[in-house]
C-alpha positions as CSV (number, residue, x, y, z in Angstrom):
1,M,12.0,-9.7,11.5
2,L,13.8,-6.3,11.3
3,D,16.7,-5.2,9.1
4,R,19.8,-3.6,10.6
5,E,18.3,-0.1,10.4
6,G,15.1,-1.2,12.3
7,Y,12.7,-1.5,9.3
8,R,10.3,-4.4,8.9
9,P,10.2,-5.9,5.3
10,N,6.7,-5.4,3.9
11,V,4.7,-5.4,0.7
12,G,2.2,-2.8,-0.4
13,I,-0.6,-3.5,-2.9
14,V,-2.2,-1.0,-5.3
15,L,-5.1,-2.8,-6.9
16,V,-6.8,-1.2,-9.9
17,N,-10.0,-2.0,-11.7
18,A,-10.7,-1.6,-15.4
19,R,-11.2,2.2,-14.9
20,N,-7.8,2.5,-13.2
21,E,-9.5,3.3,-9.9
22,V,-7.7,2.0,-6.8
23,F,-8.9,-0.3,-4.1
24,W,-9.1,1.7,-0.8
25,G,-9.8,-0.2,2.4
26,K,-11.1,1.1,5.7
27,R,-9.2,-0.3,8.7
28,I,-11.4,-2.4,10.9
29,R,-13.0,-0.4,13.8
30,E,-11.0,2.7,12.8
31,H,-11.6,5.8,10.7
32,S,-8.5,5.4,8.6
33,W,-8.2,4.1,5.1
34,Q,-5.2,2.5,3.4
35,F,-4.0,0.1,0.7
36,P,-3.6,-3.5,1.5
37,Q,-0.1,-4.2,3.0
38,G,1.7,-6.7,5.2
39,G,4.9,-8.2,6.4
40,I,7.2,-10.5,4.5
41,N,7.7,-13.8,6.4
42,K,11.1,-15.4,6.7
43,G,11.9,-17.4,3.5
44,E,9.2,-15.6,1.5
45,T,9.8,-13.5,-1.6
46,P,8.0,-10.2,-1.9
47,E,5.8,-11.7,-4.6
48,Q,4.8,-14.6,-2.4
49,A,4.1,-12.2,0.5
50,M,2.0,-10.1,-1.9
51,Y,-0.2,-13.0,-2.9
52,R,-0.6,-14.2,0.7
53,E,-1.6,-10.7,1.9
54,L,-3.9,-10.2,-1.0
55,Q,-5.8,-13.4,-0.1
56,E,-5.7,-12.7,3.7
57,E,-6.8,-9.1,3.6
58,I,-9.2,-9.0,0.6
59,G,-9.9,-12.6,-0.3
60,L,-8.4,-12.4,-3.8
61,L,-6.5,-15.3,-5.4
62,P,-3.7,-15.1,-8.0
63,D,-6.3,-15.9,-10.7
64,H,-8.2,-12.7,-9.8
65,V,-5.3,-10.4,-10.6
66,E,-2.6,-9.6,-13.1
67,I,0.7,-8.0,-12.0
68,L,1.3,-4.8,-13.9
69,G,4.4,-3.7,-12.1
70,R,6.4,-3.3,-8.9
71,T,8.7,-0.7,-7.4
72,R,12.3,-1.2,-8.1
73,D,13.6,-0.6,-4.7
74,W,12.4,-0.6,-1.0
75,L,10.4,2.5,0.0
76,R,10.7,3.3,3.7
77,Y,8.6,5.2,6.2
78,D,9.2,5.8,9.9
79,V,6.4,5.1,12.4
80,P,6.0,7.9,15.0
81,K,7.4,6.8,18.4
82,H,4.0,7.1,20.1
83,W,2.6,4.5,17.7
84,V,5.3,1.9,18.5
85,R,4.9,-0.6,21.3
86,R,7.1,0.3,24.3
87,E,9.1,-2.9,24.1
88,W,10.0,-2.2,20.4
89,R,10.9,1.5,20.7
90,N,14.7,1.0,20.8
91,T,14.9,-1.3,17.7
92,Y,11.8,-0.7,15.5
93,R,11.8,2.4,13.2
94,G,9.1,1.5,10.6
95,Q,8.4,-0.3,7.4
96,K,10.4,-0.9,4.2
97,Q,8.1,-1.9,1.4
98,I,8.1,-3.3,-2.1
99,W,4.9,-2.1,-3.8
100,F,3.0,-4.0,-6.4
101,L,0.5,-2.7,-9.0
102,L,-2.2,-5.2,-9.8
103,R,-5.1,-5.2,-12.1
104,L,-8.3,-6.9,-10.9
105,V,-9.3,-9.3,-13.7
106,G,-12.0,-10.9,-11.6
107,R,-15.2,-9.2,-10.4
108,D,-15.8,-6.8,-7.5
109,S,-17.8,-9.6,-5.9
110,D,-14.6,-11.7,-5.6
111,V,-13.4,-9.3,-2.9
112,S,-14.0,-10.7,0.5
113,L,-13.0,-8.8,3.6
114,R,-13.7,-11.8,5.8
115,A,-11.3,-14.2,4.1
116,S,-9.2,-14.6,7.2
117,S,-10.0,-15.0,10.9
118,H,-8.3,-11.6,11.6
119,P,-9.8,-9.1,9.1
120,E,-7.9,-5.9,8.3
121,F,-10.7,-4.0,6.7
122,D,-14.4,-3.6,7.4
123,A,-15.3,-1.6,4.3
124,W,-13.8,-0.8,0.9
125,R,-14.4,1.4,-2.2
126,W,-12.8,2.3,-5.5
127,N,-11.1,5.8,-5.7
128,E,-9.5,7.8,-8.4
129,Y,-5.8,7.0,-8.6
130,W,-4.4,9.9,-6.7
131,V,-7.2,10.4,-4.1
132,P,-5.4,8.2,-1.4
133,L,-2.8,10.9,-1.1
134,D,-5.5,13.2,0.4
135,T,-6.6,10.7,3.1
136,V,-3.8,8.4,4.1
137,I,-2.3,8.9,7.5
138,E,0.5,11.5,7.4
139,F,3.5,9.4,8.1
140,K,2.7,7.1,5.2
141,R,2.0,9.9,2.7
142,V,5.4,10.3,1.2
143,V,5.8,6.5,0.5
144,Y,2.3,6.4,-1.0
145,Q,3.3,9.3,-3.3
146,Q,6.5,7.6,-4.3
147,A,4.8,4.3,-5.0
148,L,1.9,5.8,-7.0
149,T,4.3,7.9,-9.0
150,E,6.6,5.1,-9.8
151,L,3.8,2.7,-10.7
152,A,1.6,5.2,-12.7
153,H,3.6,4.7,-15.9
154,H,2.1,1.1,-16.1
155,L,-1.3,2.6,-16.6
156,S,-2.9,4.8,-19.3
157,L,-3.9,7.6,-17.0
158,H,-5.2,10.8,-18.7
159,G,-3.7,13.7,-16.8
160,V,-1.5,11.5,-14.7
161,G,0.5,14.5,-13.6
162,R,-2.5,16.7,-12.6
163,G,-3.3,15.1,-9.3
164,H,0.3,14.2,-8.6
165,T,2.0,17.6,-9.0
166,R,0.4,19.2,-5.9
167,Y,1.9,16.4,-3.8
168,V,5.4,16.6,-5.3
169,G,5.4,20.3,-4.5
170,R,4.2,19.7,-1.0
171,E,6.9,17.1,-0.4
172,R,9.6,19.4,-1.6
173,R,8.3,22.2,0.6
174,A,8.3,19.9,3.6
175,R,11.9,18.9,2.9
176,G,13.0,22.4,2.2
177,D,14.2,21.8,-1.4
């Protein structure tokens, strides 16, 4: 399901623990790491999709988390053409995402990467809040920066701007501002 501009509706999930560290998942059989995310099915709200993806990708149920916030608007990224299936190249541009910030109120042992028959991740770890900006694949980096920045005010992060300012400057230089 694509919108008129060729973006697939999607949700992104920033899951934090009690220390405000973020869940970081290693994509199965790859050397790339990312936040949990997934498509919104027809008839599903972003919140319903978020809970479904949370359970499918990392085995957590609604009772394991508390919603702290979400992005106000869609955040978009384009997928490089060479990553897009040939039959989709004329219509598919990328993802548009609503991001949710969740607090894990369960235990680390509640996380299960084998909750579905098609696992997304084969490893995971907790990272400091801004660290994912250093390691996420380049074409997702601006959206990650926008999501983390917008959601950060829901957390009591000491020095919230410290890690974040180098990315804001990098983004402005890349755009030529």
